N, CA, C and O atoms as a CHARMM CRD file, in Angstrom:
* protein
*
  224
    1    1 MET  N    159.58700 137.37400 154.92400 PROA 1      0.00000
    2    1 MET  CA   158.78200 137.15800 153.75600 PROA 1      0.00000
    3    1 MET  C    159.45500 137.82500 152.55700 PROA 1      0.00000
    4    1 MET  O    159.89700 138.97100 152.64600 PROA 1      0.00000
    5    2 LYS  N    159.53100 137.10500 151.43800 PROA 2      0.00000
    6    2 LYS  CA   160.13700 137.65000 150.23300 PROA 2      0.00000
    7    2 LYS  C    159.23600 138.71100 149.61300 PROA 2      0.00000
    8    2 LYS  O    158.01500 138.55000 149.60000 PROA 2      0.00000
    9    3 PRO  N    159.81900 139.79700 149.09900 PROA 3      0.00000
   10    3 PRO  CA   158.99100 140.78700 148.41700 PROA 3      0.00000
   11    3 PRO  C    158.45300 140.21500 147.10900 PROA 3      0.00000
   12    3 PRO  O    159.12500 139.42700 146.44200 PROA 3      0.00000
   13    4 LYS  N    157.24900 140.61600 146.75300 PROA 4      0.00000
   14    4 LYS  CA   156.64700 140.15300 145.50600 PROA 4      0.00000
   15    4 LYS  C    157.22100 140.96200 144.34900 PROA 4      0.00000
   16    4 LYS  O    157.38500 142.17800 144.44900 PROA 4      0.00000
   17    5 THR  N    157.51800 140.28100 143.26600 PROA 5      0.00000
   18    5 THR  CA   158.00700 140.96000 142.07400 PROA 5      0.00000
   19    5 THR  C    157.05100 140.68900 140.93200 PROA 5      0.00000
   20    5 THR  O    156.22400 139.78000 141.00600 PROA 5      0.00000
   21    6 ALA  N    157.16400 141.47200 139.88500 PROA 6      0.00000
   22    6 ALA  CA   156.30000 141.28100 138.71600 PROA 6      0.00000
   23    6 ALA  C    156.49100 139.89700 138.11600 PROA 6      0.00000
   24    6 ALA  O    155.56000 139.35900 137.51600 PROA 6      0.00000
   25    7 ALA  N    157.65800 139.31500 138.25800 PROA 7      0.00000
   26    7 ALA  CA   157.92000 137.99100 137.68800 PROA 7      0.00000
   27    7 ALA  C    157.20700 136.87800 138.44200 PROA 7      0.00000
   28    7 ALA  O    157.11900 135.75700 137.94200 PROA 7      0.00000
   29    8 SER  N    156.70000 137.16300 139.62400 PROA 8      0.00000
   30    8 SER  CA   156.06200 136.10900 140.41200 PROA 8      0.00000
   31    8 SER  C    154.54400 136.09600 140.27700 PROA 8      0.00000
   32    8 SER  O    153.87100 135.28100 140.90900 PROA 8      0.00000
   33    9 ARG  N    153.99700 137.00200 139.44900 PROA 9      0.00000
   34    9 ARG  CA   152.54700 137.00500 139.25500 PROA 9      0.00000
   35    9 ARG  C    152.20600 137.34300 137.80300 PROA 9      0.00000
   36    9 ARG  O    153.00800 137.93800 137.08200 PROA 9      0.00000
   37   10 ALA  N    151.00500 136.95300 137.39600 PROA 10     0.00000
   38   10 ALA  CA   150.56500 137.18800 136.02400 PROA 10     0.00000
   39   10 ALA  C    149.05900 137.34300 136.00400 PROA 10     0.00000
   40   10 ALA  O    148.36000 136.82800 136.87600 PROA 10     0.00000
   41   11 ARG  N    148.56600 138.04900 135.01500 PROA 11     0.00000
   42   11 ARG  CA   147.12200 138.24200 134.88100 PROA 11     0.00000
   43   11 ARG  C    146.53200 137.16000 133.99000 PROA 11     0.00000
   44   11 ARG  O    147.23500 136.53500 133.19700 PROA 11     0.00000
   45   12 VAL  N    145.22800 136.95000 134.13400 PROA 12     0.00000
   46   12 VAL  CA   144.46800 136.08000 133.24200 PROA 12     0.00000
   47   12 VAL  C    143.68700 137.00500 132.32300 PROA 12     0.00000
   48   12 VAL  O    142.90400 137.83300 132.78900 PROA 12     0.00000
   49   13 ILE  N    143.89700 136.86700 131.01200 PROA 13     0.00000
   50   13 ILE  CA   143.29500 137.76500 130.03600 PROA 13     0.00000
   51   13 ILE  C    142.27200 137.02400 129.19500 PROA 13     0.00000
   52   13 ILE  O    142.52300 135.90300 128.75300 PROA 13     0.00000
   53   14 ASP  N    141.10600 137.65200 128.96800 PROA 14     0.00000
   54   14 ASP  CA   140.11400 137.15200 128.01500 PROA 14     0.00000
   55   14 ASP  C    140.36600 137.85900 126.69400 PROA 14     0.00000
   56   14 ASP  O    141.02800 138.89600 126.70500 PROA 14     0.00000
   57   15 PRO  N    139.88400 137.36900 125.55300 PROA 15     0.00000
   58   15 PRO  CA   138.95300 136.27600 125.32200 PROA 15     0.00000
   59   15 PRO  C    139.60800 134.90100 125.36900 PROA 15     0.00000
   60   15 PRO  O    138.91000 133.91000 125.58600 PROA 15     0.00000
   61   16 LEU  N    140.90400 134.80500 125.17700 PROA 16     0.00000
   62   16 LEU  CA   141.57700 133.51800 125.35600 PROA 16     0.00000
   63   16 LEU  C    142.19400 133.53500 126.74100 PROA 16     0.00000
   64   16 LEU  O    143.27800 134.08700 126.92900 PROA 16     0.00000
   65   17 PRO  N    141.51500 132.93200 127.71900 PROA 17     0.00000
   66   17 PRO  CA   142.06600 132.96900 129.07500 PROA 17     0.00000
   67   17 PRO  C    143.40600 132.24200 129.13100 PROA 17     0.00000
   68   17 PRO  O    143.49400 131.04300 128.86400 PROA 17     0.00000
   69   18 SER  N    144.42700 132.98200 129.47800 PROA 18     0.00000
   70   18 SER  CA   145.75800 132.38900 129.52900 PROA 18     0.00000
   71   18 SER  C    146.59500 133.10700 130.57400 PROA 18     0.00000
   72   18 SER  O    146.32300 134.25000 130.94200 PROA 18     0.00000
   73   19 CYS  N    147.60300 132.41700 131.03300 PROA 19     0.00000
   74   19 CYS  CA   148.57600 133.00900 131.94000 PROA 19     0.00000
   75   19 CYS  C    149.44600 133.94700 131.11000 PROA 19     0.00000
   76   19 CYS  O    150.01200 133.53600 130.09700 PROA 19     0.00000
   77   20 GLN  N    149.55400 135.18200 131.52500 PROA 20     0.00000
   78   20 GLN  CA   150.37000 136.13200 130.78100 PROA 20     0.00000
   79   20 GLN  C    151.84700 136.01200 131.13000 PROA 20     0.00000
   80   20 GLN  O    152.67200 136.75600 130.60100 PROA 20     0.00000
   81   21 GLY  N    152.18300 135.08200 132.01300 PROA 21     0.00000
   82   21 GLY  CA   153.58100 134.81000 132.33100 PROA 21     0.00000
   83   21 GLY  C    154.17400 133.79700 131.37000 PROA 21     0.00000
   84   21 GLY  O    155.20100 134.05100 130.74000 PROA 21     0.00000
   85   22 CYS  N    153.51000 132.62200 131.25900 PROA 22     0.00000
   86   22 CYS  CA   154.01800 131.54500 130.40100 PROA 22     0.00000
   87   22 CYS  C    153.14800 131.33000 129.16300 PROA 22     0.00000
   88   22 CYS  O    153.49400 130.53800 128.28700 PROA 22     0.00000
   89   23 HSD  N    152.01100 132.04100 129.09200 PROA 23     0.00000
   90   23 HSD  CA   151.08200 131.99500 127.95200 PROA 23     0.00000
   91   23 HSD  C    150.35200 130.67100 127.81400 PROA 23     0.00000
   92   23 HSD  O    149.88300 130.33400 126.72700 PROA 23     0.00000
   93   24 LEU  N    150.24800 129.92200 128.89000 PROA 24     0.00000
   94   24 LEU  CA   149.46500 128.69400 128.87600 PROA 24     0.00000
   95   24 LEU  C    147.99200 129.06100 128.75400 PROA 24     0.00000
   96   24 LEU  O    147.47700 129.82900 129.56600 PROA 24     0.00000
   97   25 THR  N    147.30600 128.51900 127.74200 PROA 25     0.00000
   98   25 THR  CA   145.87800 128.74800 127.57300 PROA 25     0.00000
   99   25 THR  C    145.12500 127.80500 128.49200 PROA 25     0.00000
  100   25 THR  O    145.42000 126.61200 128.55200 PROA 25     0.00000
  101   26 MET  N    144.15100 128.35000 129.20600 PROA 26     0.00000
  102   26 MET  CA   143.38900 127.55300 130.16300 PROA 26     0.00000
  103   26 MET  C    142.15400 126.96500 129.50700 PROA 26     0.00000
  104   26 MET  O    141.50300 127.60400 128.68000 PROA 26     0.00000
  105   27 SER  N    141.84600 125.74000 129.88800 PROA 27     0.00000
  106   27 SER  CA   140.64600 125.07900 129.37300 PROA 27     0.00000
  107   27 SER  C    139.41100 125.70100 130.02100 PROA 27     0.00000
  108   27 SER  O    139.50700 126.38900 131.03700 PROA 27     0.00000
  109   28 ALA  N    138.25400 125.44700 129.41800 PROA 28     0.00000
  110   28 ALA  CA   136.99200 125.94200 129.98000 PROA 28     0.00000
  111   28 ALA  C    136.77000 125.36900 131.37400 PROA 28     0.00000
  112   28 ALA  O    136.27800 126.06600 132.26100 PROA 28     0.00000
  113   29 ALA  N    137.12900 124.10800 131.57100 PROA 29     0.00000
  114   29 ALA  CA   136.96200 123.46800 132.88000 PROA 29     0.00000
  115   29 ALA  C    137.85100 124.13500 133.93000 PROA 29     0.00000
  116   29 ALA  O    137.41500 124.35500 135.06000 PROA 29     0.00000
  117   30 GLU  N    139.07900 124.45300 133.56900 PROA 30     0.00000
  118   30 GLU  CA   140.00000 125.10600 134.50800 PROA 30     0.00000
  119   30 GLU  C    139.50600 126.51200 134.83600 PROA 30     0.00000
  120   30 GLU  O    139.56900 126.94000 135.98800 PROA 30     0.00000
  121   31 LEU  N    139.01900 127.22600 133.83500 PROA 31     0.00000
  122   31 LEU  CA   138.50600 128.56900 134.06700 PROA 31     0.00000
  123   31 LEU  C    137.27600 128.54000 134.97200 PROA 31     0.00000
  124   31 LEU  O    137.12700 129.40000 135.84000 PROA 31     0.00000
  125   32 THR  N    136.40000 127.56500 134.77800 PROA 32     0.00000
  126   32 THR  CA   135.22200 127.40200 135.63500 PROA 32     0.00000
  127   32 THR  C    135.64700 127.11500 137.06900 PROA 32     0.00000
  128   32 THR  O    135.07300 127.66000 138.01200 PROA 32     0.00000
  129   33 ARG  N    136.65400 126.25700 137.23300 PROA 33     0.00000
  130   33 ARG  CA   137.15700 125.93200 138.56900 PROA 33     0.00000
  131   33 ARG  C    137.71400 127.18300 139.25300 PROA 33     0.00000
  132   33 ARG  O    137.43200 127.43000 140.42500 PROA 33     0.00000
  133   34 ILE  N    138.48500 127.95300 138.53300 PROA 34     0.00000
  134   34 ILE  CA   139.07900 129.16700 139.09800 PROA 34     0.00000
  135   34 ILE  C    137.99100 130.16300 139.49100 PROA 34     0.00000
  136   34 ILE  O    138.04400 130.76000 140.56600 PROA 34     0.00000
  137   35 ASN  N    137.01000 130.33700 138.61400 PROA 35     0.00000
  138   35 ASN  CA   135.94100 131.30200 138.88800 PROA 35     0.00000
  139   35 ASN  C    135.04300 130.87900 140.03900 PROA 35     0.00000
  140   35 ASN  O    134.37000 131.72000 140.63600 PROA 35     0.00000
  141   36 SER  N    135.02000 129.59200 140.36100 PROA 36     0.00000
  142   36 SER  CA   134.17400 129.12000 141.45700 PROA 36     0.00000
  143   36 SER  C    134.86200 129.23300 142.82300 PROA 36     0.00000
  144   36 SER  O    134.22100 129.03300 143.85500 PROA 36     0.00000
  145   37 LEU  N    136.14500 129.54700 142.83500 PROA 37     0.00000
  146   37 LEU  CA   136.88100 129.68700 144.09300 PROA 37     0.00000
  147   37 LEU  C    136.51500 130.99000 144.79000 PROA 37     0.00000
  148   37 LEU  O    136.04600 131.93800 144.16000 PROA 37     0.00000
  149   38 ALA  N    136.73300 131.01900 146.07900 PROA 38     0.00000
  150   38 ALA  CA   136.50900 132.25300 146.84100 PROA 38     0.00000
  151   38 ALA  C    137.42100 133.34700 146.30000 PROA 38     0.00000
  152   38 ALA  O    138.54200 133.07600 145.86900 PROA 38     0.00000
  153   39 ILE  N    136.93300 134.57800 146.32400 PROA 39     0.00000
  154   39 ILE  CA   137.66900 135.70100 145.75400 PROA 39     0.00000
  155   39 ILE  C    139.02900 135.91300 146.42700 PROA 39     0.00000
  156   39 ILE  O    139.95100 136.43700 145.80200 PROA 39     0.00000
  157   40 ASP  N    139.15900 135.51300 147.69200 PROA 40     0.00000
  158   40 ASP  CA   140.42600 135.70000 148.39900 PROA 40     0.00000
  159   40 ASP  C    141.34000 134.47400 148.33900 PROA 40     0.00000
  160   40 ASP  O    142.39300 134.45600 148.97700 PROA 40     0.00000
  161   41 GLU  N    140.94700 133.46000 147.58400 PROA 41     0.00000
  162   41 GLU  CA   141.76700 132.25400 147.46400 PROA 41     0.00000
  163   41 GLU  C    142.86500 132.46300 146.41700 PROA 41     0.00000
  164   41 GLU  O    142.61900 132.99600 145.33500 PROA 41     0.00000
  165   42 LEU  N    144.07200 132.03400 146.76400 PROA 42     0.00000
  166   42 LEU  CA   145.22500 132.16900 145.88200 PROA 42     0.00000
  167   42 LEU  C    145.14300 131.15800 144.74700 PROA 42     0.00000
  168   42 LEU  O    144.90300 129.97300 144.97800 PROA 42     0.00000
  169   43 VAL  N    145.34500 131.63200 143.51500 PROA 43     0.00000
  170   43 VAL  CA   145.30400 130.76400 142.34100 PROA 43     0.00000
  171   43 VAL  C    146.66000 130.84200 141.65300 PROA 43     0.00000
  172   43 VAL  O    147.19000 131.92800 141.42100 PROA 43     0.00000
  173   44 ARG  N    147.21600 129.67200 141.32700 PROA 44     0.00000
  174   44 ARG  CA   148.51700 129.62800 140.64800 PROA 44     0.00000
  175   44 ARG  C    148.38500 128.95100 139.29500 PROA 44     0.00000
  176   44 ARG  O    147.54800 128.06700 139.11300 PROA 44     0.00000
  177   45 CYS  N    149.21500 129.36800 138.35000 PROA 45     0.00000
  178   45 CYS  CA   149.27700 128.73100 137.04000 PROA 45     0.00000
  179   45 CYS  C    149.83300 127.31900 137.22400 PROA 45     0.00000
  180   45 CYS  O    150.82600 127.11900 137.92300 PROA 45     0.00000
  181   46 GLU  N    149.19100 126.35900 136.59600 PROA 46     0.00000
  182   46 GLU  CA   149.63400 124.96800 136.71400 PROA 46     0.00000
  183   46 GLU  C    150.99600 124.74000 136.05100 PROA 46     0.00000
  184   46 GLU  O    151.72100 123.82200 136.43300 PROA 46     0.00000
  185   47 GLU  N    151.34400 125.56000 135.07100 PROA 47     0.00000
  186   47 GLU  CA   152.59700 125.38200 134.33200 PROA 47     0.00000
  187   47 GLU  C    153.78300 126.07800 135.01200 PROA 47     0.00000
  188   47 GLU  O    154.78700 125.43600 135.32200 PROA 47     0.00000
  189   48 CYS  N    153.66500 127.38800 135.24100 PROA 48     0.00000
  190   48 CYS  CA   154.80500 128.15800 135.74700 PROA 48     0.00000
  191   48 CYS  C    154.70300 128.50600 137.23200 PROA 48     0.00000
  192   48 CYS  O    155.65800 129.02800 137.80700 PROA 48     0.00000
  193   49 ARG  N    153.55700 128.22500 137.86300 PROA 49     0.00000
  194   49 ARG  CA   153.30100 128.44700 139.28900 PROA 49     0.00000
  195   49 ARG  C    153.21900 129.92200 139.67700 PROA 49     0.00000
  196   49 ARG  O    153.22800 130.24000 140.86600 PROA 49     0.00000
  197   50 ARG  N    153.14100 130.82300 138.70900 PROA 50     0.00000
  198   50 ARG  CA   152.92900 132.22800 139.03900 PROA 50     0.00000
  199   50 ARG  C    151.55100 132.39500 139.66100 PROA 50     0.00000
  200   50 ARG  O    150.63800 131.61900 139.38000 PROA 50     0.00000
  201   51 ILE  N    151.40400 133.39500 140.49600 PROA 51     0.00000
  202   51 ILE  CA   150.10700 133.72400 141.07400 PROA 51     0.00000
  203   51 ILE  C    149.28000 134.38500 139.97700 PROA 51     0.00000
  204   51 ILE  O    149.72800 135.33400 139.33300 PROA 51     0.00000
  205   52 LEU  N    148.06700 133.87300 139.77400 PROA 52     0.00000
  206   52 LEU  CA   147.18700 134.44000 138.76000 PROA 52     0.00000
  207   52 LEU  C    146.29700 135.49800 139.39400 PROA 52     0.00000
  208   52 LEU  O    145.69300 135.27200 140.44200 PROA 52     0.00000
  209   53 ILE  N    146.22500 136.63600 138.75800 PROA 53     0.00000
  210   53 ILE  CA   145.39100 137.73500 139.22300 PROA 53     0.00000
  211   53 ILE  C    144.12700 137.73200 138.38500 PROA 53     0.00000
  212   53 ILE  O    144.16700 137.91600 137.16800 PROA 53     0.00000
  213   54 ARG  N    143.00400 137.52000 139.05700 PROA 54     0.00000
  214   54 ARG  CA   141.71900 137.47500 138.35200 PROA 54     0.00000
  215   54 ARG  C    141.20900 138.89000 138.13300 PROA 54     0.00000
  216   54 ARG  O    141.08600 139.67300 139.07500 PROA 54     0.00000
  217   55 ILE  N    140.91500 139.20800 136.87500 PROA 55     0.00000
  218   55 ILE  CA   140.37200 140.51200 136.50600 PROA 55     0.00000
  219   55 ILE  C    138.88500 140.33500 136.24200 PROA 55     0.00000
  220   55 ILE  O    138.49400 139.53500 135.39200 PROA 55     0.00000
  221   56 THR  N    138.05600 141.07700 136.96400 PROA 56     0.00000
  222   56 THR  CA   136.60600 140.95100 136.76700 PROA 56     0.00000
  223   56 THR  C    136.04200 142.17700 136.10400 PROA 56     0.00000
  224   56 THR  O    134.83800 142.24800 135.85900 PROA 56     0.00000
């Protein structure tokens, strides 16, 4: 298994929910979809494919 690096993951920041890796702003529909997923489900940015870390 490859070690995880900071370049392979990014946080989602409010008030403008966006990937902090590629800065893609997420739509309200995408944010609702992400928030409805199980807490242990892996979420990736649609643009850069980084793993998104949900901050609650």
